[in-house]
C-alpha positions as CSV (number, residue, x, y, z in Angstrom):
1,X,0.0,0.0,0.0
2,X,2.8,2.4,0.8
3,X,4.3,1.7,-2.7
4,X,0.9,2.5,-4.3
5,X,0.6,5.7,-2.4
6,X,4.1,6.7,-3.4
7,X,3.3,6.0,-7.1
8,X,0.1,8.0,-6.9
9,X,1.9,11.0,-5.3
10,X,4.8,10.8,-7.8
11,X,2.7,10.4,-10.9
12,X,0.2,13.0,-9.6
13,X,3.0,15.6,-9.2
14,X,4.4,14.8,-12.6
15,X,1.0,15.3,-14.2
16,X,0.4,18.4,-12.2
17,X,3.6,20.2,-13.2
18,X,2.2,22.0,-16.3
19,X,3.9,25.4,-16.7
20,X,1.1,26.5,-19.0
21,X,-1.7,25.7,-16.5
22,X,0.3,27.1,-13.5
23,X,1.2,30.2,-15.4
24,X,-2.5,30.7,-16.4
25,X,-3.6,30.3,-12.8
26,X,-1.2,32.9,-11.7
27,X,-2.5,35.2,-14.4
28,X,-6.0,34.6,-13.3
29,X,-5.1,35.4,-9.7
30,X,-3.6,38.7,-10.9
31,X,-6.6,39.6,-13.0
32,X,-10.2,40.5,-12.4
33,X,-12.5,38.3,-10.3
34,X,-9.4,36.3,-9.2
35,X,-11.0,34.0,-6.7
36,X,-14.1,33.1,-8.8
37,X,-12.1,32.5,-12.1
38,X,-9.2,30.7,-10.5
39,X,-11.4,28.7,-8.2
40,X,-13.4,27.3,-11.2
41,X,-10.1,26.8,-13.1
42,X,-8.7,24.6,-10.3
43,X,-12.0,22.8,-9.9
44,X,-12.0,22.1,-13.7
45,X,-8.6,20.6,-13.5
46,X,-9.7,18.4,-10.6
47,X,-12.8,17.2,-12.3
48,X,-11.0,16.5,-15.6
49,X,-8.4,14.4,-13.9
50,X,-10.9,12.5,-11.8
51,X,-13.2,11.8,-14.8
52,X,-10.2,10.7,-17.0
53,X,-9.0,8.3,-14.3
54,X,-12.5,6.9,-13.8
55,X,-12.9,6.3,-17.5
56,X,-9.5,4.6,-17.7
57,X,-10.3,2.3,-14.7
58,X,-13.7,1.5,-16.3
59,X,-12.0,0.5,-19.5
60,X,-9.4,-1.6,-17.6
61,X,-12.1,-3.4,-15.7
62,X,-14.3,-3.8,-18.8
63,X,-11.5,-5.4,-20.8
64,X,-10.3,-7.3,-17.7
65,X,-6.7,-6.2,-18.3
66,X,-4.1,-7.7,-16.1
67,X,-1.7,-5.1,-14.7
68,X,0.5,-7.3,-12.7
69,X,4.2,-6.6,-13.0
70,X,5.6,-8.7,-15.8
71,X,2.3,-8.8,-17.7
72,X,2.3,-7.7,-21.3
73,X,-0.1,-4.8,-20.7
74,X,1.8,-3.4,-17.7
75,X,5.3,-3.7,-19.3
76,X,4.2,-2.2,-22.6
77,X,2.5,0.7,-20.8
78,X,5.7,1.3,-18.7
79,X,7.9,1.4,-21.7
80,X,5.6,3.6,-23.8
81,X,5.1,6.1,-21.0
82,X,8.9,6.1,-20.4
83,X,9.5,6.8,-24.1
84,X,7.0,9.7,-24.2
85,X,8.4,11.3,-21.0
86,X,12.0,10.8,-22.2
87,X,11.2,12.5,-25.5
88,X,9.5,15.4,-23.7
89,X,12.4,15.9,-21.2
90,X,15.1,15.8,-23.9
91,X,13.1,18.2,-26.1
92,X,12.8,20.7,-23.3
93,X,16.5,20.4,-22.4
94,X,17.6,20.9,-26.0
95,X,15.1,23.8,-26.7
96,X,16.1,25.4,-23.4
97,X,19.8,25.5,-24.4
98,X,19.0,27.3,-27.7
99,X,16.2,29.5,-26.5
100,X,16.9,33.3,-26.4
101,X,13.3,34.4,-25.9
102,X,10.5,33.3,-23.5
103,X,9.0,29.9,-24.3
104,X,6.1,29.8,-26.8
105,X,3.5,28.9,-24.2
106,X,3.9,32.2,-22.4
107,X,2.5,34.0,-25.5
108,X,-0.7,32.2,-25.1
109,X,-1.3,33.1,-21.4
110,X,-2.9,36.5,-22.0
111,X,-5.0,35.0,-24.9
112,X,-6.3,32.2,-22.7
113,X,-6.7,34.3,-19.6
114,X,-9.1,36.7,-21.4
115,X,-11.4,33.9,-22.5
116,X,-14.9,33.7,-21.0
117,X,-14.9,31.3,-18.1
118,X,-16.8,28.3,-19.8
119,X,-14.5,28.5,-22.8
120,X,-11.5,28.8,-20.6
121,X,-12.4,25.6,-18.7
122,X,-12.9,23.8,-22.0
123,X,-9.5,24.8,-23.3
124,X,-7.9,23.9,-20.0
125,X,-9.4,20.4,-20.0
126,X,-8.5,19.9,-23.7
127,X,-4.9,20.9,-23.1
128,X,-4.6,18.6,-20.1
129,X,-5.8,15.6,-22.0
130,X,-4.1,16.4,-25.3
131,X,-0.7,15.9,-23.8
132,X,0.5,12.3,-24.7
133,X,2.9,12.2,-21.7
134,X,0.0,13.1,-19.3
135,X,-2.2,10.5,-20.9
136,X,0.4,7.8,-20.5
137,X,0.9,8.8,-16.8
138,X,-2.8,8.7,-16.2
139,X,-3.0,5.3,-17.8
140,X,0.0,4.1,-15.8
141,X,-1.6,5.4,-12.6
142,X,-4.9,3.5,-13.5
143,X,-2.7,0.4,-14.0
144,X,-1.3,0.7,-10.6
145,X,-4.8,0.9,-9.1
146,X,-5.9,-2.1,-11.1
147,X,-2.8,-4.1,-10.0
148,X,-3.5,-3.4,-6.4
149,X,-6.8,-5.2,-6.6
150,X,-8.7,-2.7,-4.5
151,X,-12.4,-2.7,-3.8
152,X,-14.7,0.0,-5.2
153,X,-14.4,2.3,-2.2
154,X,-10.6,2.0,-2.0
155,X,-10.3,2.6,-5.8
156,X,-12.4,5.7,-5.5
157,X,-10.3,7.0,-2.7
158,X,-7.2,6.3,-4.8
159,X,-8.6,8.4,-7.6
160,X,-9.4,11.2,-5.2
161,X,-5.9,11.2,-3.7
162,X,-4.3,11.2,-7.2
163,X,-6.5,14.0,-8.4
164,X,-5.8,16.1,-5.3
165,X,-2.0,15.6,-5.6
166,X,-2.1,16.4,-9.3
167,X,-3.9,19.7,-8.4
168,X,-1.5,20.6,-5.5
169,X,0.6,23.0,-7.5
170,X,-2.6,24.8,-8.5
171,X,-4.2,24.7,-5.1
172,X,-1.3,26.2,-3.2
173,X,-1.3,29.6,-4.9
174,X,-5.1,29.8,-4.7
175,X,-5.1,28.9,-1.0
176,X,-2.3,31.4,-0.4
177,X,-4.5,34.2,-1.8
178,X,-7.6,33.0,0.1
179,X,-5.7,32.8,3.5
180,X,-3.1,35.6,3.1
181,X,-5.1,38.2,1.1
182,X,-4.6,39.1,-2.5
183,X,-2.7,42.3,-1.8
184,X,-0.2,40.7,0.5
185,X,0.4,37.7,-1.9
186,X,0.5,39.8,-5.1
187,X,4.3,40.4,-5.1
188,X,4.8,36.6,-4.6
189,X,2.5,35.8,-7.5
190,X,4.4,38.2,-9.8
191,X,7.8,36.7,-8.8
192,X,6.3,33.2,-9.2
193,X,5.1,34.0,-12.7
194,X,8.6,35.4,-13.7
195,X,10.3,32.3,-12.2
196,X,8.0,30.0,-14.0
197,X,8.6,31.7,-17.4
198,X,12.4,31.6,-16.8
199,X,12.8,28.1,-15.3
200,X,9.6,26.2,-15.6
201,X,10.5,24.3,-18.7
202,X,13.8,23.2,-17.2
203,X,12.0,21.9,-14.1
204,X,9.5,20.2,-16.4
205,X,12.3,18.5,-18.2
206,X,13.9,17.2,-15.0
207,X,10.5,15.9,-13.7
208,X,9.9,14.2,-17.0
209,X,13.4,12.6,-17.1
210,X,13.0,11.4,-13.5
211,X,9.6,9.8,-14.2
212,X,11.0,8.3,-17.5
213,X,13.9,6.7,-15.6
214,X,11.5,5.2,-13.0
215,X,9.3,3.7,-15.7
216,X,12.2,2.4,-17.7
217,X,13.3,0.6,-14.5
218,X,9.8,-0.8,-14.0
219,X,9.5,-1.9,-17.6
220,X,12.9,-3.7,-17.6
221,X,11.9,-5.4,-14.3
222,X,8.6,-6.4,-15.9
223,X,10.4,-7.8,-19.0
224,X,12.6,-9.9,-16.7
225,X,9.7,-11.2,-14.8
226,X,7.8,-12.0,-18.0
227,X,10.8,-13.9,-19.4
228,X,11.2,-15.8,-16.2
229,X,7.6,-17.0,-16.5
């Protein structure tokens, strides 16, 4: 169980570190109606993550997929997810070394931030689910829950824990504004936005490479178990 909780936390943080979404949240907190718009934005992320996980688990149960370590489904998913994350991490590292201007996603922040709230929530959900590395991580997390053989209540709790952890980097700035007051937190939000634009992609690369390394190790371990059988 401790191993499962560790995987839920690690994969949740990996999914949750999206510089575009975090930057957009900071922009919303700095703009008009900050608590209303940012609150719905964070809620949208939470709901999108939970619904995606529920659908993946339903598919897994419906197809009766085995997700035990060493099984074909589990090993293939580990290696595919590792490949996607490795490609993302290397791309961010290489582009970061050559970049002389702010990353391209920063140019979309003002455009997205000015959208009406329903459209903004739709764009946010689409961007979250359109990322192949996020989809692989969501599927891999669903695989971990399937492998654990949990009952329905435990599985639902696992989805809630994962969704909350994946939202942690969005919840913290929002809670800071709610508890500390917008005027007091405003300078921190501005500095956080500048830091994210300057170093967010590098941190994303490191997170992706670390997750890829773990999944490669899991995939190789699974291959060895499969060959042993």
